[in-house]
N, C-alpha and C positions, 0 to 999 in steps of 0.2 A: 504494500500500500504506500503510494507516494504522497506524502503530506507536505513536501517541501514547498510547493506552490502556495499552500495555505499558510505555512509559516512565513514565507516571504511577504504575503499580503497583509497579515494581521499581527505577526510577531509570535514568539515562542510562548510568552506568558498568556496572552489571550487564547492561543490555541489550546494550551493546557486547561484553562478555565472552561473553554468550550467543550473539551472532552469530558471534563468533570460534570458539566451541565447535562450532557447527553447521557452519561452513565447514570447520573442521579435520576434523570427523568424516567429512564427504563426501570430503574430500581423502584422508584416511587409508584409508578403505575402497577408494576407486578406485585409489589408488597401490599398495596391497598386492595387490589382485587383478590389476592390469595389469602389475606389476613395472616401473613407470615409473622410469627412472634415466638421467640425463644422462651419468654416468660410463660406464655400460655401453654407451650409444649411441656415445659418442665413441671408446671403445676398439674397438668393432666397426667403426666407420667408418675408424679409423686402420689397421685391418688389411685394408682393401679390400673391405668388405662393406656393402651396404645391406640388412641382415638384419632380423630381428624386433625387435631392441632399438632400432635406429635408427627403425624403423617406428613403434613405440609412442611414442617420444619425439616424433617429427614429428607423429603424429596428435594428441597432447596439445597441442603448440604451435599447430597449425593450428586445432583446434577451439576452443581457448581464445580465439584471435583472433576466430573467427566468433561465439562466444557473447558475448564482451565487446562487440564492435562492433555486433552485433545488438541487444544491450541498450541501447546508446547511441542507436541509431536509433529505438528504441521509447520513448525518454525516461526509461528506468529508471536511467540513469547518465550522468555527464558527465566525460569524461577530463580536461578542463581543471581540475577540482576535485581531482584525485588528488594526494596528498601528494608523490609522486615527480615529478610534472609541475610542481607549484606552487613548487618550490624549485630553486635553482641546482644543476646537475649538474656532475660532474667528469670531464673527458675523461681526465686523467692517472690518476684513481682507477679509472676503468673499465678502462683498459689494464693498469696495474700490478696492481690488485686482481683483475681478471678472470683474468690469467695465474696469479697466486698461487693463486686458488681452483681453477682447472683442475688445476694441479699437485697441490694438496692433496687433491682428491676422488679422484684416481687412487691416491695413496699411501694414503688412508684407505679405499679401495674403496667409496666412496659419497659423494654430496653430502650436505649437512646435512639436507635433507628425507628422503632415502633412509635415512640413519642413524637418524632418528627412527622411521620406519616399521619398520625392521629391529629396533630396540631393543624395540619393542612386541611382536615375535614371539619374544623371548627371546635375541636376539643380544647377548651381554655385551660383545663387541668394540665394537659400535655404541653401547652405553651409555657406555662409557669415553670413546670418541672424541667422542660427542655432548656429554658434560659438559665436556670440554676445549674443544671448539668454543664452547660457551656462555660459558665463563669468559674465553677470549681475546677473544670478541666484545664482552663487557662491558668488558674492559680497553681495547679499541680505541675504544669509544664514550665512556667517561668515566674510564678509568683511566690507568695509566702509558703505555700505547701510544697514547693519544689525540693527544698532540702530534705524533707521527710520522705518524699517519693524516691529521691536519689539514694538515701540511706537504705531504705527497705529493698530497693531494686538491686543494690550492691551487695546484699548478703550472700547471694549465690548467682553467678552468671555463667553463661556458656563459654567454653574455652576458645582461644584463638581469635577473639574479636569478631566472630560471626555467630549467627544462630546455627542450630543443628537441623540438618535435613534428615527427616525420619527415613526416607527412602534410601538415601546414601548410607545412613547409620545401619540399616538392616541389610545392606548389600544387594538391594533389589534392582533389576534392570530398569531402563528408562520408561518402558511402557507399563510398568507395574501400577503406577498411579492411575493411568487411564483405565486399566483393567479393573482396578478396585472401584473406581468411580462408576463404571458400568455395572459391576456386581451390586454395589450399594443402590444404584438407581433401579435395578431390577427388583430388589427387595422393597424399595420405596413404592414402586408400582404395584407390587403385590399387596402392600398395606393400603394403598389407595383403593384398590379393587375391593378389599375386605371392608373398608370403611365407607365405601360408596362415595368417594370423592369425585365430583364431576370433572369431566374432561377439561372444561374451561379453567377451573381452579387448579387442576394439575398443570396446565400450560403456564399459568401465571406464577405458580410456585417454582417451576423450573426456570421461569423468566427472571426471578430474583437471582438464581444461580448464574444465568446468562449475563446479567448485569455485572456480576463480579468478574467474569471472564472478559467482558467487554472493557472494563476498566484496566485490567492487566494488559490486554493487547494494545489499547490506545496509548497508555503511558509508556509502555515499552517501545512502541513504534516511534513515539515522540522523542524518547531518550536516544534512540539510534540516529535520529535526523537532526537533533538540535546541536548548536554550538556550545551552549552552556549546559552544565550538568543538570539533569532532570531526574526527579525521583520516580522510580517505577513503583506504582502503588495501585490501589483499587478502592472499592467501597469500604469505608470505615468511618466512624462518626465521633470518636473521642477527639483526636487531633483536629480533624476538619471543623468540628463545631467550635473549638477554641479559636482556630485560625479565621473562621468566618466571622466570629464575634469581633475579633481585633481588626478585621478588614474594614468594618464600619466605624471603628473608633479611633483609628490612627490616620494621620495625613499621608497621602501618596502611598497607599498600600500596594503590594505586588500582587498581580494576578497569578494564580496557580490552580492546579487540579482541585485542591481541597476547597477553595472558595467558590468553585462552580458546582461541586458535588452536592452540598447541602441545599442551596436554592433549587437545584435540579430535582432532588427528591421531593421537596415541598411542592414545586410546580407540577411534577408528574402525579403525585398523590392528590393534589387539589383538582386537577383536570379530571382524573379518574373518578373521584367522588362526586364532582359536579355533574358529570355525564350520567352517572348512575343514580343521581338524586339522593345521595347519601350525606349531603352537607347539613350539619345541624350544630348549633351552639350547645356546648356542655360544660358545666363547671364542677367544682368540688361539691360532694354531697353534704359535707359538714366540716367543722374545724378539725376534727380528729383525722379525717381523710386527707385534708390539706397538709397537716403536720407530717403525716406518714409519707405522703408523696414527696414532699420537699426534702425530708431526711433521706429518702431513697435516691433522689436525684444527686444529693451530695455524695453519697456512697458510690454511685455509679461514676460520677465525674472524677473522683480521686482513684477509685478502683480500676476504671477503664484505662486511665493514663498509666497507672502502675503496672497493669497487666500487659501493656503494649497493644491494647485494642479492646474494642467493645464486643458485644455478642455477635455483631456482624464482622467487624475488623479482624478479631482473633478467631471467632467461632466459625466463620464461613470463609472469609477472604484468606486469612492465614492458614486455616485448615486445608484449603484447596491446593496449597503448594507445599503442604507437609512441614510447616514450620513447627519444630518440637515444642517451643514454649507456647505457641498458639493453641496446640492440642491440649496442653496441660491447663492453660487458662480456661479453655472451653469446658473441660471436665470439672474444674473448680466452680465455674459459673453454674453448671447443672447442680452440683452438690449444694452450693450456697442457696440457690433458688428453692430446691426441694426441701431443704432443712428449714428455711424461712416460712414456706407455706405450711409445713407441719407445725411449727411453733406458733405462728401468728394467726393462721386462718383455720387449719383443720381442728385445732383444739377448741374452737368456738362452735357456733351453731352450724357451721358449714357455709363457706363463701363460694359463690359460683366462680369457676375459673375464667 
């Protein structure tokens, strides 16, 4: 794909932002139509069911792996160039941050990506929680919370200044990731059949996975064609939420993939909900719900930055290229979410997932 004419016309930064906008729009439409949500899946699983919410999440995860690994086999992307693979990962950050994020997304009733999608449909609770998430993420990246994050992340890191590739660690051939993606996708399709997931919802669930692959391919292609170093990345919402917030707060901000991604998701989800007639204003039910959601957003903002990614960034995007700390963070997010549902919700009268 020759993107040099586009770069020559509008520049590298605007091209990166445009690619982020495109990736985000695809993600927003697909996530809104499929109701993709790790929190909902974890709660459903914690309550002993492999129902439709688990199925949608698993279908997204599996197809993302198949899409991304297939793109790599076709030479459209190289995982070793990905930003999260090219830098040292944190085992301690993945564990502590993953657990915190899992707790937070149950308290806030949605992960950071889901909050953004819901905010686009008129959910004011998600707007408030999402803004708190972005502020705390920025504080954890460059602000008052950064020393705490750096200390916790430094307790145990991957060797050699790079993250660990699980496929290479296990000595598996290059096509193993694609084969595993296909195998998991077949299992997800079987779950979809059992749970009577409609074809349209299945397509949109796999569309979330496709958006992850699209981001990887577009940013890798841009990195190969640009004169300045460009980060090879894809859909994630911890860092991009913080960067997008600062984009609107500082003079002469730089355009990049991250600051196109978040508006793209919002725009895609907004258009999808508007066309489906699913736009409606919603607020907090009561003061207790507001306090719980705000506390959850704080935990997600710090936990996601510490873990090296959110439920999407680590859980799907990092998982699709077999980043070891991303898989560990994802596991801890599931554990944190299920434990929180057990302690906060299941012990009560029973709260709907």
